[in-house]
MARLODREN-68793 format. One record per residue (C-alpha): residue in one letter; x, y, z. Coordinates in steps of 0.2 Angstrom, whole numbers, plus 5000, padded with zeros to 4 digits. Layout:
BEGIN
aXYZ ...
//
This chain:
BEGIN
m531659745566 s530959915572 g529359975573 t528160085583 f526360065580 n524560075588 n523559925591 s522259995578 d523659935564 g523459755568 d522259725555 n523459795541 p524259665530 i525959585528 g526959635514 i528159505507 f529359525492 d530659415482 s531259435463 g529959285458 i528859105464 g530159085478 g529359205492 l527559105491 t528558945499 v528359075513 a526859155511 s526059015510 a527058955526 i526459115535 c524559105528 k524358905537 k525359005552 l524259145552 p522759105542 g521959275548 e523059405541 r523059495526 l524559475513 v525059595501 y526459485490 f527559575475 g528659455467 d529659565457 t529859445439 a530459595429 h532359555438 l532259385442 p533459315447 y534259435459 g535659295462 d536659365448 k536259565450 s537459705458 p537259745476 d536859905472 s535459845461 i534659735473 k534759895485 y533760015473 y532659865470 s532259835488 i531860005493 r530660025477 i529659895482 s529659945501 q529160105497 l527460025488 l527259895502 l527260035513 q525860135502 k524759975506 k525060035524 c525859855526 k526359825545 m527659725542 i528959685528 v529659525525 i531159515512 a530859335506 c532259315495 n533959275503 t535059385491 a533859535495 s534159495515 a536159495513 l536459635503 a534959745507 y534059715525 e534859865531 t534559965519 v532859925520 k532659955537 d533460135537 f532260155523 v530760095531 g531360175549 k529660165560 q528460135547 a528459945547 l529259805554 v530659735546 v531059545543 n532359475533 v532659245531 i534259255534 d534159295555 p532759175558 v533859035550 v535359065560 e534359075575 e533758925573 v535158825568 l536058895581 r534658805594 q534958655587 k536558605599 r536758425587 l537258515571 h539158565568 r539258545550 i538358655541 g538058645521 v537258805511 i536558805497 g536058965487 t536159085473 k537659175467 g537359335477 t536959255493 v538559135493 k539859275487 s539159385504 d539659235515 i538059305528 y537659125533 a539459075537 r539859245547 k538359235556 l538259075562 k540159055567 a539759255573 g538659125586 n539758965586 s541558995581 k541658795582 l540358775566 h540958705549 v540158805536 e540158755518 s539458845505 l538858805488 a538158915473 t536858825463 p536358935450 l535258845439 l534058785454 v532958945453 g532958955435 m532458765435 i531058805447 e530258965439 e530258845425 g529258725434 f530658585432 f530458485450 n529958315455 n530658245436 k532158185430 i533058355425 s533058435443 r533458265452 t535058255440 i535258425444 i535158435460 a536358265463 d537558355453 y537858505463 l537358375482 s538758265475 r540158425475 s541658385487 r541358555494 l539758455503 k540458315509 k540358255529 i538858385531 d537658335544 s536458495539 l535958585523 i535258775522 l534258795509 a534658965507 c533559015493 t531659025496 h531158945480 f532358775485 p530858715497 l529958675484 i531358535479 k531458515499 p530758325494 e532158295482 i533458365491 e532758245506 e532758085495 y534658105489 y535058115505 n533957965513 g533858045530 k535858065533 v535558245532 e534558365540 v533958465527 i533158645534 d531658725527 s531758915529 a530058965525 k529358865540 v530758945552 v530159105545 a528259095548 e528659045565 s529759245567 v528359315559 s527159235571 e528259255585 l528559455583 l526659505579 n526159435595 k527659525604 k526859685596 k525259655598 l524859655580 i523859515577 s522559525564 s520859515572 q519959495555 k519059345551 k519059355530 t520559355520 v520959445505 h522459445499 q523359535486 f524759475473 f525859585461 v527159555449 s528159675440 d527959575423 f526459455421 t526859275418 r525759105416 s526959005426 f526959135440 e524859145440 r525058945439 s526058955456 t524959065465 k523558925462 f524858795466 f525258885485 f523558945489 r522358785480 k521358935475 k520759085459 i522359195465 q521859405456 l523759435449 q523759595444 e525459685434 l526259835442 g527459925432 i528360015446 w530060005435 k529260085419 
//
C-alpha cells in the first residue's frame, strides 16, 4: 500500500474493480462501514471471468482499469478480485505509485486468519487462477509454518453466481459436490477466496452446519480499508454520496445485482475502454 496525499484528497472517491459482480460484495461492505465515502466501481464484464485468463492478460486489464480510476481522481484503488490481487497487485502498485493507495483482497484476509490462533487446518476455494498462484498457502505459511492449508479450484461457482443461480437446488448441489472433495476433509476453516462467494456464504455455512468457520473476505477488506483511510487521515467529510458504477459490457444481470446490493436504483454506465 502506498500513497502521499493532502488532507483535501479525503473527499475523493474510492475506486473498486473486479471482473464482474463479485466486487460488489466488497463495495457494499465498504459502504456499510464507511457510509460517507463515494465509490467508483468498474466491473470488467467483457473479460469475465478472470480466473481462466493468463497472468499477462490480467495484469494488462488491471493496469488499464487502474488508469481509468486514477482519471476519476480516486484516492484509493481496491482490487476486489482475488485473481487480480494474486497476479497483478504488485504491477498495479508500481503503476499507481504515489497517486493513490492500493489495497488487495488477499492480505487483509491472511492477516485476519493469522490473528485467529485457534485455526490450524485452513481450506481455500477460488478460481483456477487464484488457486494456481498458491498465494494464500504461501502467505499463511510464511506467517505460521505450522498451518495446514488445502486449496481447491471451484471454477463453476463464479459463472453460477453471475447468472443468478444461488440459494436454490442447483447451487446447493454444485456447492456440496465441491465441499465434499477429499482435499477439504478435516478443515476447521474455509477462506472464500473469491469476492463472488460471500453471496453463497449462507449455503456454505448450511453445508457445514457450524462445524467449519467460513471466512467472508468482504467484511475483512472493508475493515482494512477503514483502518488505512483513518491512518492516512483520508476519511471523507461529505454528508451525501453519489456512487458511480461502470462496466465494460452492459448486462441486465449486473444492473439487477447493483440494486440487490445497494437497495436503490443505480445509474449503470458502459465504458468501452477496450474498444
